[in-house]
C-alpha positions as CSV (number, residue, x, y, z in Angstrom):
1,M,0.0,0.0,0.0
2,V,2.8,2.4,0.9
3,R,4.6,1.7,-2.3
4,R,1.4,2.6,-4.3
5,F,1.2,6.0,-2.6
6,L,4.9,6.7,-3.0
7,A,4.6,6.0,-6.7
8,A,1.6,8.4,-6.9
9,Y,3.6,11.0,-5.0
10,S,6.4,10.8,-7.5
11,I,4.0,11.4,-10.4
12,L,2.5,14.4,-8.6
13,L,5.8,15.9,-7.9
14,L,6.8,15.7,-11.6
15,S,3.3,16.5,-12.9
16,F,4.2,20.2,-13.6
17,L,7.4,19.2,-15.4
18,A,6.2,16.7,-18.0
19,V,3.1,15.6,-19.7
20,A,1.7,12.9,-17.5
21,D,-1.4,11.4,-19.2
22,N,-3.5,11.0,-22.4
23,W,-6.5,12.9,-21.3
24,P,-8.5,14.4,-24.2
25,F,-8.1,18.2,-24.8
26,I,-10.2,20.9,-26.2
27,T,-8.9,22.4,-29.5
28,L,-10.3,25.6,-30.9
29,A,-10.1,27.6,-34.1
30,T,-10.3,31.0,-32.4
31,A,-7.7,30.6,-29.6
32,P,-4.4,28.7,-29.1
33,F,-5.8,27.1,-26.0
34,R,-5.5,23.4,-25.1
35,P,-7.3,22.9,-21.9
36,P,-8.5,19.5,-20.7
37,Q,-12.0,18.4,-21.5
38,L,-14.2,18.4,-18.4
39,H,-16.2,15.2,-18.2
40,V,-19.3,15.9,-16.1
41,T,-21.9,13.5,-14.7
42,K,-25.0,14.9,-13.0
43,T,-27.5,12.9,-11.0
44,G,-29.5,15.7,-9.3
45,N,-30.3,19.4,-9.3
46,T,-27.1,21.4,-8.8
47,D,-26.6,24.9,-7.5
48,P,-25.9,27.6,-10.2
49,G,-22.3,28.5,-10.9
50,Y,-19.1,27.9,-12.8
51,I,-16.3,25.5,-12.0
52,F,-12.9,27.1,-11.2
53,I,-9.8,24.9,-11.4
54,G,-6.1,25.3,-12.0
55,P,-4.8,21.9,-13.4
56,R,-1.2,20.7,-13.3
57,G,0.0,17.6,-15.1
58,N,-1.7,17.7,-18.4
59,Q,0.4,20.5,-19.8
60,E,4.2,20.8,-19.6
61,Q,4.3,23.9,-17.5
62,G,0.8,23.8,-16.0
63,T,-2.4,24.7,-17.9
64,A,-3.9,27.9,-16.7
65,A,-6.6,29.4,-14.5
66,L,-9.7,27.7,-16.1
67,I,-13.5,28.3,-15.8
68,Y,-16.0,25.8,-17.0
69,S,-19.8,25.7,-17.0
70,D,-21.1,22.9,-14.8
71,D,-22.1,21.0,-17.9
72,G,-18.5,20.9,-19.0
73,H,-18.1,23.8,-21.5
74,L,-15.0,26.0,-21.3
75,V,-15.8,29.6,-20.4
76,Y,-12.4,31.1,-19.6
77,Q,-8.7,30.3,-19.9
78,G,-6.0,32.6,-18.5
79,P,-2.3,32.7,-19.4
80,T,-0.5,29.4,-19.5
81,E,1.2,29.0,-16.2
82,V,1.1,27.1,-12.9
83,V,-1.7,28.5,-10.8
84,A,-3.4,27.7,-7.6
85,N,-6.3,28.9,-5.5
86,F,-8.3,30.3,-8.4
87,K,-11.5,31.6,-7.0
88,V,-14.0,34.5,-6.7
89,Q,-13.7,36.7,-3.6
90,R,-15.2,39.9,-2.3
91,L,-12.9,43.0,-2.3
92,F,-14.0,46.6,-1.7
93,N,-17.6,45.4,-2.0
94,Q,-17.0,44.0,-5.5
95,D,-16.6,40.5,-6.8
96,V,-13.1,39.8,-8.1
97,I,-11.2,36.7,-9.1
98,T,-7.9,35.9,-7.5
99,F,-5.2,33.3,-8.1
100,W,-1.7,32.5,-7.2
101,A,0.8,32.0,-10.1
102,G,4.5,31.0,-9.8
103,D,7.0,28.3,-9.4
104,M,6.0,25.1,-7.6
105,M,8.8,23.3,-5.7
106,T,9.1,19.5,-5.6
107,L,9.0,19.8,-1.8
108,G,5.3,20.7,-1.9
109,F,5.2,24.5,-1.7
110,G,5.9,27.4,-4.1
111,Y,7.1,30.9,-4.7
112,G,4.8,33.3,-6.6
113,T,2.5,36.2,-6.8
114,V,-1.3,36.7,-6.2
115,H,-3.2,38.3,-9.0
116,V,-6.5,40.2,-8.5
117,L,-8.7,40.7,-11.5
118,D,-12.0,42.6,-11.9
119,N,-15.0,41.5,-13.9
120,T,-13.4,42.6,-17.1
121,Y,-10.3,40.5,-16.3
122,R,-8.1,43.6,-15.9
123,E,-5.5,43.1,-13.2
124,I,-6.3,45.7,-10.6
125,Y,-3.9,44.5,-7.9
126,T,-0.8,42.4,-7.8
127,V,0.3,41.2,-4.3
128,T,3.9,40.2,-3.7
129,L,6.0,39.2,-0.7
130,P,9.6,40.3,-1.1
131,G,12.1,39.6,1.7
132,N,15.2,37.8,2.9
133,F,13.9,34.3,2.6
134,I,16.1,31.2,2.1
135,S,15.1,28.8,-0.7
136,P,16.3,25.2,-1.1
137,D,18.3,26.0,-4.2
138,G,19.6,29.3,-2.9
139,S,17.8,31.3,-5.6
140,H,16.3,34.8,-5.0
141,Q,12.6,35.3,-5.8
142,D,10.8,38.5,-6.5
143,S,7.9,37.2,-4.4
144,Y,7.8,34.5,-1.8
145,I,4.1,34.0,-1.5
146,D,3.3,30.3,-1.2
147,L,0.6,28.6,-3.2
148,H,-1.4,27.3,-0.3
149,E,-3.4,30.3,0.8
150,S,-4.5,33.6,-0.7
151,R,-7.7,34.6,1.2
152,V,-9.2,38.0,1.0
153,T,-10.5,39.2,4.4
154,N,-13.4,41.5,5.2
155,R,-10.8,44.3,6.0
156,N,-9.6,44.2,2.4
157,T,-6.3,42.4,3.2
158,L,-4.9,39.2,1.9
159,L,-3.8,36.2,4.0
160,V,-1.0,34.3,2.5
161,T,1.3,31.5,3.5
162,A,5.1,31.3,3.1
163,Y,7.9,28.8,3.8
164,N,11.4,29.7,4.8
165,V,14.4,27.3,5.0
166,T,15.8,27.6,8.5
167,Q,18.7,25.9,10.2
168,H,17.5,24.2,13.4
169,N,18.6,21.6,16.0
170,L,16.6,18.4,15.1
171,T,18.2,16.0,17.6
172,S,15.0,15.7,19.5
173,I,13.4,13.9,16.5
174,G,16.6,11.9,15.5
175,G,18.2,14.6,13.4
176,K,21.4,16.6,13.8
177,P,22.1,19.9,15.6
178,D,22.8,21.7,12.3
179,D,19.9,20.3,10.2
180,Y,17.5,22.4,8.1
181,M,13.7,22.6,8.3
182,L,10.9,24.7,6.9
183,D,9.5,27.4,9.0
184,G,5.8,27.8,8.4
185,L,4.7,31.4,8.2
186,F,1.6,33.4,7.3
187,F,1.3,37.1,6.5
188,E,-1.6,39.5,6.3
189,I,-1.0,42.0,3.5
190,D,-2.9,45.2,2.7
191,I,-4.0,44.6,-0.9
192,A,-4.1,48.3,-1.9
193,T,-0.6,49.2,-0.6
194,N,1.1,45.7,-0.6
195,E,2.2,46.5,3.0
196,I,2.5,43.7,5.6
197,V,0.1,44.4,8.5
198,H,0.7,41.1,10.4
199,S,3.1,38.2,10.4
200,W,3.4,34.9,12.3
201,S,6.1,32.2,12.5
202,A,5.5,28.7,13.7
203,L,9.1,28.3,14.9
204,E,8.6,31.2,17.4
205,H,6.0,29.0,19.2
206,L,7.7,25.7,19.8
207,G,6.4,25.6,23.4
208,D,2.8,25.3,22.0
209,I,3.5,23.3,18.8
210,P,6.7,21.2,19.6
211,L,8.5,19.5,16.8
212,E,8.1,16.1,18.5
213,K,4.3,16.3,17.9
214,S,4.6,16.5,14.1
215,K,3.2,13.5,12.2
216,Q,5.7,14.0,9.5
217,V,8.7,11.7,10.0
218,L,12.2,13.0,9.4
219,G,13.0,10.6,6.6
220,D,16.3,9.6,5.0
221,G,17.8,12.4,2.9
222,F,15.7,15.2,4.6
223,G,17.1,17.8,7.0
224,T,19.5,19.2,4.4
225,L,19.4,22.7,2.8
226,E,18.1,21.1,-0.4
227,N,15.6,18.9,1.3
228,P,14.5,20.6,4.5
229,W,12.1,18.8,6.9
230,D,8.6,20.2,6.8
231,A,7.3,19.9,10.4
232,Y,4.1,22.0,10.0
233,H,2.9,22.3,6.5
234,I,0.7,25.3,7.0
235,N,-2.0,25.2,4.3
236,S,-4.9,27.5,5.2
237,V,-5.4,30.7,7.3
238,E,-8.6,32.5,8.2
239,V,-9.4,35.5,10.3
240,V,-11.5,34.8,13.3
241,D,-12.4,37.0,16.3
242,N,-9.3,38.4,17.9
243,G,-7.0,36.2,15.9
244,Y,-6.6,33.6,13.2
245,L,-7.3,29.9,12.6
246,I,-4.4,28.1,10.9
247,S,-4.4,24.6,9.5
248,L,-1.2,22.6,10.1
249,R,-1.5,19.5,7.9
250,H,1.5,17.8,9.5
251,Y,0.0,18.1,13.0
252,W,-3.5,16.9,11.9
253,S,-4.6,20.1,13.6
254,G,-6.1,23.5,13.4
255,I,-4.7,26.1,15.9
256,Y,-6.2,29.3,17.1
257,V,-3.6,32.1,17.2
258,Y,-4.3,35.4,19.0
259,N,-3.5,38.7,17.3
260,N,-0.4,38.9,19.6
261,G,0.9,35.7,18.1
262,S,0.3,33.4,21.1
263,V,-1.4,30.1,20.6
264,G,-4.9,29.8,22.2
265,W,-5.8,26.2,21.5
266,Q,-5.2,23.3,19.2
267,L,-8.0,21.2,17.7
268,S,-6.5,17.9,16.7
269,G,-8.2,15.4,14.4
270,E,-6.6,12.6,16.5
271,K,-8.5,11.3,19.5
272,G,-6.7,12.1,22.8
273,A,-4.6,14.9,21.2
274,G,-5.0,18.6,21.3
275,D,-7.4,20.6,23.5
276,F,-10.7,19.1,22.4
277,E,-12.6,15.9,22.8
278,I,-13.8,14.6,19.4
279,D,-16.4,12.0,18.5
280,D,-15.6,9.1,16.3
281,A,-17.1,10.6,13.2
282,A,-15.1,13.8,13.6
283,V,-11.6,12.4,13.4
284,F,-9.4,13.7,10.6
285,S,-5.8,13.6,9.4
286,W,-3.5,15.3,6.8
287,Q,-6.3,17.9,6.2
288,H,-6.6,21.0,4.0
289,D,-8.8,24.1,3.7
290,M,-10.2,24.8,7.2
291,C,-13.1,27.3,7.0
292,V,-15.1,28.8,9.9
293,Y,-18.8,29.6,9.9
294,N,-21.3,30.9,12.5
295,L,-18.6,31.9,15.0
296,T,-19.8,32.9,18.5
297,Q,-18.1,33.0,21.9
298,E,-19.7,29.6,22.6
299,G,-18.9,27.7,19.4
300,M,-18.5,27.6,15.6
301,V,-18.9,25.3,12.6
302,L,-15.6,24.2,11.1
303,N,-15.5,22.8,7.6
304,L,-12.4,21.0,6.2
305,F,-11.2,18.6,3.5
306,N,-10.1,15.5,5.3
307,N,-7.4,13.9,3.0
308,A,-6.7,11.1,5.5
309,N,-3.8,10.2,3.3
310,T,-0.3,11.2,2.4
311,P,2.0,9.7,-0.3
312,S,3.4,7.4,2.4
313,D,0.5,7.0,4.8
314,E,-3.0,5.8,4.3
315,V,-5.4,6.4,7.2
316,A,-8.8,6.1,5.6
317,A,-10.8,7.2,2.6
318,T,-10.9,11.0,1.9
319,T,-14.0,12.9,3.1
320,G,-15.4,16.3,3.5
321,L,-16.2,17.2,7.1
322,S,-18.4,19.7,8.8
323,L,-17.8,19.9,12.5
324,S,-19.6,21.5,15.4
325,V,-17.0,23.0,17.8
326,D,-18.1,23.7,21.3
327,L,-15.6,26.3,22.5
328,V,-17.0,26.3,26.1
329,N,-16.8,22.5,26.8
330,H,-14.1,21.8,24.2
331,K,-16.0,19.1,22.4
332,V,-16.2,18.4,18.7
333,T,-19.0,16.5,17.0
334,A,-19.6,15.8,13.3
335,L,-22.4,17.5,11.5
336,R,-21.8,16.2,8.0
337,V,-19.5,13.5,6.6
338,L,-19.2,13.7,2.8
339,D,-17.9,10.4,1.5
340,N,-18.0,8.8,-1.9
341,K,-20.2,5.7,-1.6
342,G,-19.3,3.5,-4.5
343,D,-16.5,5.8,-5.6
344,E,-14.0,5.8,-2.7
345,I,-11.2,8.3,-3.2
346,H,-7.8,8.5,-1.5
347,S,-6.4,12.0,-2.1
348,V,-2.8,12.1,-0.9
349,S,-2.4,15.9,-1.1
350,Q,-4.3,19.2,-1.7
351,G,-8.1,19.6,-1.7
352,S,-10.9,22.0,-0.7
353,Y,-14.3,22.2,1.0
354,Q,-16.7,24.9,-0.1
355,L,-20.2,25.5,1.3
356,L,-22.0,26.8,-1.8
357,S,-25.1,28.2,0.0
358,E,-26.5,28.2,3.5
359,Q,-29.9,28.1,1.9
360,T,-29.4,24.9,-0.1
361,N,-26.6,23.5,2.0
362,H,-24.9,22.2,-1.1
363,V,-21.1,21.5,-0.8
364,F,-18.5,21.5,-3.5
365,L,-15.3,19.4,-2.9
366,G,-12.1,19.7,-4.9
367,Y,-10.0,16.5,-4.6
368,G,-6.5,18.0,-5.0
369,S,-4.2,15.3,-6.2
370,I,-7.2,13.4,-7.8
371,A,-8.4,15.3,-10.9
372,R,-12.0,15.5,-9.8
373,V,-14.5,17.9,-8.2
374,K,-17.9,16.9,-6.8
375,E,-21.1,18.6,-5.6
376,F,-23.2,17.2,-2.8
377,D,-26.8,18.1,-1.9
378,A,-28.1,18.8,1.6
379,N,-28.6,15.1,2.2
380,N,-25.0,14.4,1.4
381,N,-25.8,12.7,-1.9
382,Q,-23.3,13.2,-4.7
383,I,-25.2,15.1,-7.5
384,L,-22.2,16.2,-9.7
385,S,-18.9,14.7,-10.5
386,A,-16.5,16.3,-13.0
387,Q,-13.1,15.0,-14.0
388,F,-10.3,16.8,-15.9
389,G,-7.5,14.2,-16.0
390,D,-6.4,10.7,-15.0
391,D,-6.3,9.9,-11.3
392,N,-2.9,10.6,-9.7
393,A,-1.6,12.1,-12.9
394,V,-3.3,15.5,-12.9
395,A,-4.0,17.8,-9.9
396,S,-5.7,21.0,-9.1
397,Y,-4.7,22.4,-5.7
398,R,-8.3,23.4,-4.9
399,G,-11.5,23.4,-6.9
400,F,-14.4,25.8,-6.5
401,K,-17.8,26.7,-7.9
402,Y,-19.0,30.3,-8.1
403,Q,-21.7,32.5,-9.7
404,W,-19.6,34.9,-11.7
405,K,-20.5,37.6,-14.2
406,A,-17.8,39.0,-16.6
407,T,-17.6,41.1,-19.7
408,P,-13.9,41.0,-20.9
409,F,-12.1,44.2,-21.9
410,W,-10.8,42.4,-25.0
411,K,-12.8,42.0,-28.2
412,P,-14.5,38.7,-29.3
413,A,-12.5,36.6,-31.7
414,L,-13.5,35.6,-35.2
415,V,-11.9,33.2,-37.6
416,V,-13.2,32.5,-41.1
417,Q,-12.2,29.4,-43.1
418,R,-12.9,28.7,-46.8
419,A,-14.5,25.3,-47.6
420,P,-15.4,23.7,-50.9
421,N,-18.5,24.7,-52.9
422,D,-18.4,28.4,-52.0
423,L,-18.9,27.5,-48.3
424,F,-17.4,29.6,-45.5
425,L,-17.0,28.5,-41.9
426,A,-17.1,31.3,-39.3
427,F,-15.9,30.5,-35.8
428,M,-16.5,33.0,-33.0
429,S,-15.7,33.1,-29.3
430,W,-15.2,35.6,-26.5
431,N,-12.9,34.2,-23.8
432,G,-14.3,34.7,-20.3
433,A,-17.6,36.3,-21.3
434,T,-20.6,35.1,-19.3
435,E,-23.4,37.4,-20.3
436,Y,-24.0,37.0,-24.0
437,D,-26.4,34.4,-25.5
438,N,-26.2,34.9,-29.3
439,W,-24.1,36.1,-32.1
440,A,-25.0,38.5,-34.9
441,V,-23.1,38.0,-38.1
442,Y,-22.4,40.9,-40.5
443,S,-20.8,41.3,-43.9
444,V,-18.6,44.4,-44.4
445,P,-17.5,45.9,-47.8
446,S,-14.0,46.7,-46.7
447,Q,-11.5,46.4,-43.8
448,D,-12.1,50.0,-42.5
449,S,-15.8,50.3,-43.3
450,D,-18.6,51.1,-40.9
451,D,-21.3,50.0,-43.4
452,T,-22.3,46.6,-42.1
453,T,-25.0,44.3,-43.5
454,F,-26.8,41.9,-41.1
455,L,-26.7,38.3,-42.3
456,K,-28.0,36.2,-39.5
457,S,-28.0,35.5,-35.8
458,V,-27.1,32.2,-34.1
459,P,-27.3,31.0,-30.5
460,R,-24.2,30.8,-28.4
461,V,-22.9,27.3,-28.4
462,A,-20.3,26.3,-25.8
463,F,-17.0,28.3,-25.9
464,E,-16.8,28.5,-29.7
465,T,-19.8,28.9,-32.0
466,R,-19.6,27.9,-35.7
467,V,-21.9,29.2,-38.4
468,D,-21.8,28.1,-42.1
469,L,-22.2,30.8,-44.7
470,T,-22.8,30.7,-48.4
471,G,-23.4,33.2,-51.2
472,L,-21.2,35.9,-49.7
473,N,-20.5,38.9,-52.0
474,T,-17.8,40.2,-49.8
475,S,-14.5,39.1,-48.3
476,F,-15.0,40.7,-44.9
477,L,-17.0,39.7,-41.9
478,Q,-17.6,41.0,-38.4
479,V,-19.6,39.5,-35.5
480,V,-21.3,41.0,-32.4
481,A,-21.8,39.1,-29.1
482,R,-25.3,40.0,-27.8
483,K,-27.7,39.4,-25.0
484,G,-31.0,39.3,-26.7
485,D,-30.7,42.3,-29.1
486,T,-28.3,44.2,-26.8
487,P,-24.7,44.3,-28.2
488,L,-22.0,43.5,-25.6
489,G,-18.8,43.1,-27.7
490,T,-17.8,43.5,-31.3
491,S,-15.0,41.5,-33.1
492,P,-12.5,43.1,-35.4
493,I,-13.3,43.0,-39.1
494,V,-11.8,39.8,-40.5
495,S,-10.8,39.3,-44.2
496,F,-10.8,35.9,-45.8
């Protein structure tokens, strides 16, 4: 069993360096994109929204930030790069999309930048983290933001994670006095000014989170500058009253940190550990994406993605968990357990849990190292499953579903191809546009003319719509993306 997961881990580590599978791709006439096809199965009524993923593994250098409709049609592709945490968030009372892009290290973290785009896809903020960090290969980075977290807060700041290679005495866990490990850090950054307003370091709190309690074994070959030991693996951060909730994957725990940096409590997924008593259904391990809801002084709801696996350790099948946390009596009970009856999944890394609506109680899970996302209804029944690559060959750090409206600042694209028998094939698309429902096709007498002649209208079909034309008396065409009769975007005039 361990050998199987180690093999999967090796594939995952290399997935952003080499083509890893034979999954079918989408090819287009109007764009040089090659995103994976999204194979969707629905068995119930789903919540409205688009699927947001950032695949790695099915393109040599990562694919891109991708949006699909929940019936599998491509809606948007960003620049080709390794991305993570692609999602819709609320900033200055407006919906924006955010994503991390950068270089992913084989050690399981990355160095990059967080991009913030408005609903025309213009980049309105770029968040970076410069500094005197030490990297495993000794290289200098313009920004050291890690891929794991990029959460916008209600005070218009951004919570990000970071890792710093640090020399530390590891004799207490069988290492050497001059070994190297990763310090787990998080920063809160003012988005408008890029100024750090808060920072926290795990290594400054060894009294509360001692190295000896880490579940991550110091294996052979680790503890060097090139392969530092990762005791904590901080992978999510959220603002809560008077502090922050931090997920430490390698401690099987969430910890509450006060604004002054001190640790208030530890909620462990292991029975008998931490500061809470947990019931049998609430146990978790190797988790990701802790999110807090309905926080009061007496309690809260804690949602998380329970991997229950690493590349070298299988504990149980992967689930999504919603937990009731009693902060007075320090007890934890399970409210919901989202498993995969008939489709058991073991996700060795990454993953996400998203409550889509408090009205419908639908939940959307991204399975991280397994190239799938799923939606569950209020009765915990799987009602949507979507796959974008072969298992253990393609990954998306997290997967989300959002209602999103966008009208791109760029023009629609039009390509016209000549076919036999005086037939012309017109292909049209508008990358990222969500609001148009039909195309109006016009003939134009010349490249710079404003005198257009309406030929026909056709319904929008998927990402790229095709219309066949005959009997043209011009060599110039133009198309307009419309909602009903209202024009939203006009293509350049195309000659053929």
